[in-house]
N, C-alpha and C positions, 0 to 999 in steps of 0.2 A: 498500436500495441504490438504490431508484427515484429519489428526489429528490437524491441526491447521488452523483456519480460515485466510483468507487474512487480516482481520482487525487486529487480534493478530500479524500476520506477519508485518504489517505496524507499529504497535505499538512497536514491537521489533526493527524494522528499526529505528524509531525516537529515542527510548530510547538509542540505541547503537551509534547514530550518534557522540556524544561527545567522545565516547571510540575510535571509528574508526579515529577521527580527533586528537586523542592523546591529547585531552584536560583534560581528567581524566582517571583514570585506571579502574574505574567501574561505571556503570550507576548511582548508588546511590550517587556517588560523585559529580554529576552534580547538581548545586543548583537549576536550573529551571526544572529539570525533575519530572515526576510523578512516577518515579520508586520507590523512598524510601516510598512513600504512598502506592502504590499498593503492593510492595514486603514485606515491613516490618510494615506497618500500621502507620508510622509516620504521625501525624496530618498535614493536608495541606488544607486550606479552598478553595485553588484555584483548587482542583481536584474534579471532579464529575465522579464517576466511571461509566464507560461504561457498558451497558447490557452484552456485549461480555465478559468483564472482570469478572462481576458478575456470569456469566453462568460457570466460571471454577469450582466453588464448592459452595454450600449454606453456608458452614461453613467458616467464615472469615480467620481462621488461615490455614485451608487446602487451601483456595483460595489463600492466600499470597504464600504459599508453592509451589502451582502449577504455579504461576506467576513467582517465582524465577527459577523454573525448565525450563521455556521456554527460559530463558537466559543463560542456561548452555553451549550453543553452539552458534556460531555466525550465522547470516543469511546466508543461502545458497547463493553461488554466482550467481546461475541463478535466484533465487528469487530477490536478490539485484538489479540485472540487470533489471528484469521486473518492479520492483517498480520504479526505477529510470527512465526508459523509459516511464512508465505511467505518472510520474510526469513531466518530461521534455516536454511531448507532450500534457499535460494537458487531459489525457485519463483516463479511468476507469480501475481499477485493479480488477479483480474477474472473475467468472465463466461467460461463454457465456450467460447463462440464466440471470445472474445478469446484464450484458451488455445490453441485449435485453430490460430488464425492465427499466434501466436508460435511454436508448435512447427513449423508448416509453413515459416515464414520462416527461423528460426534452425536448423532441423534438430536440435532438442535438446528434451528433456522439459521441459514447463512445469507439471507437475502431479506429486503423489506417484506413485511406481510401486507395483507390487504388493509386499506384504511376502514376505520370504524370498529365498533365492538364486535366481538364474536357473536354469532347467533346462538340464542338460548336453546338448550336440548329440547326436542319435541315440538318446536314452533314451526308451523308450515311457512314456507318461503311466500306464499301468496298472502299471508296475514299482514294487514297494514293497519296501524291504529293512528287515529287522528285525535288531537287535542283541540278542544274548542275553548276560547277565552272569551 
């Protein structure tokens, strides 16, 4: 994730969804995608460029070229899994520092919790119950 931010990776994930679903052969072919605007500069009043997109390059033509280059390869299968896992669990995708910041700001969990049920109040950790059948 060094050369590509999680945000751009997620944007690639979204823009490539119609391609992965075999709805279109290229992201620019999907009518409701921002790809044609971001990659080729096609006018679209519904697209508001994200600051991360704008940071690709100050020059609009070089920025569009850099954006197209992001799509030369499909999303890595491990990153694809991480994005889907975060989406399915309604969690945050990003660095541990970013997750810490989100948890502090929103006062909610941003990463998976510990497995199992929460401990009951006042129960000693050493207490173990066995059922005999």
